[in-house]
C-alpha positions as CSV (number, residue, x, y, z in Angstrom):
1,X,-167.5,-113.1,-39.5
2,X,-165.4,-110.7,-41.6
3,X,-162.9,-110.3,-38.8
4,X,-162.1,-114.0,-38.8
5,X,-160.4,-114.3,-42.1
6,X,-157.4,-112.2,-41.0
7,X,-157.2,-113.9,-37.8
8,X,-157.2,-117.3,-39.4
9,X,-154.5,-116.0,-41.8
10,X,-152.4,-114.7,-38.8
11,X,-153.0,-118.0,-37.0
12,X,-151.7,-120.0,-39.8
13,X,-148.6,-117.7,-40.2
14,X,-148.0,-118.0,-36.4
15,X,-148.0,-121.8,-36.4
16,X,-145.6,-121.8,-39.3
17,X,-143.3,-119.5,-37.5
18,X,-143.4,-121.6,-34.4
19,X,-142.3,-124.7,-36.4
20,X,-139.5,-122.6,-37.9
21,X,-138.3,-121.7,-34.5
22,X,-138.1,-125.1,-33.2
23,X,-134.6,-125.5,-34.0
24,X,-133.4,-122.4,-32.1
25,X,-135.6,-122.9,-29.0
26,X,-134.8,-126.6,-28.7
27,X,-131.1,-126.0,-29.1
28,X,-130.9,-122.9,-26.7
29,X,-132.9,-124.6,-23.9
30,X,-131.6,-128.2,-24.6
31,X,-135.2,-129.5,-25.2
32,X,-135.8,-132.9,-27.0
33,X,-137.6,-132.6,-30.0
34,X,-137.7,-132.4,-33.8
35,X,-135.6,-129.2,-33.9
36,X,-133.0,-130.7,-31.6
37,X,-133.1,-134.0,-33.9
38,X,-132.2,-131.7,-36.8
39,X,-129.3,-130.2,-35.2
40,X,-127.8,-133.4,-33.6
41,X,-128.2,-135.1,-37.1
42,X,-126.3,-132.1,-38.8
43,X,-123.6,-132.4,-36.3
44,X,-123.3,-136.1,-37.0
45,X,-123.6,-135.7,-40.6
46,X,-126.8,-137.9,-40.7
47,X,-128.4,-136.2,-43.7
48,X,-131.1,-138.7,-44.3
49,X,-132.4,-137.9,-40.9
50,X,-132.1,-134.3,-41.7
51,X,-134.1,-134.7,-44.9
52,X,-136.7,-136.7,-43.0
53,X,-137.2,-134.2,-40.2
54,X,-137.2,-131.1,-42.7
55,X,-139.9,-133.1,-44.7
56,X,-142.1,-133.6,-41.7
57,X,-141.9,-129.9,-40.8
58,X,-142.6,-129.0,-44.3
59,X,-145.5,-131.2,-44.4
60,X,-147.1,-129.8,-41.3
61,X,-146.7,-126.4,-42.7
62,X,-148.3,-127.3,-45.9
63,X,-151.3,-129.1,-44.1
64,X,-151.7,-125.8,-41.9
65,X,-151.8,-123.7,-45.1
66,X,-154.3,-126.1,-46.6
67,X,-156.4,-126.0,-43.5
68,X,-156.4,-122.2,-43.5
69,X,-157.4,-122.0,-47.1
70,X,-160.4,-124.5,-46.4
71,X,-161.4,-122.5,-43.3
72,X,-161.9,-119.5,-45.6
73,X,-164.6,-121.1,-47.4
74,X,-166.5,-122.0,-44.4
75,X,-165.8,-118.5,-42.7
76,X,-166.7,-116.5,-45.9
77,X,-168.9,-118.2,-48.6
78,X,-167.9,-115.6,-51.1
79,X,-164.4,-117.2,-51.0
80,X,-164.3,-120.4,-53.2
81,X,-161.6,-122.8,-52.8
82,X,-159.9,-123.6,-56.1
83,X,-161.4,-120.8,-58.1
84,X,-158.1,-120.1,-59.7
85,X,-158.1,-116.3,-59.4
């Protein structure tokens, strides 16, 4: 059980890193997706679409972080969610 907390932390960071790498990966390999949408929208100066795509990516990262924090309480009961320090 004690070894799961660092694993969950690393997994959450990896997911955030993967989402951050979407733009580079999809641009280099010409794959369709959210990262490619951001690049195409920047080139066309469609800043509303850029804001929307960045907002979606940010919300996914925030959701993953909340999920990781919630999993801490299930993995180790000594960790309480919302204790405030």
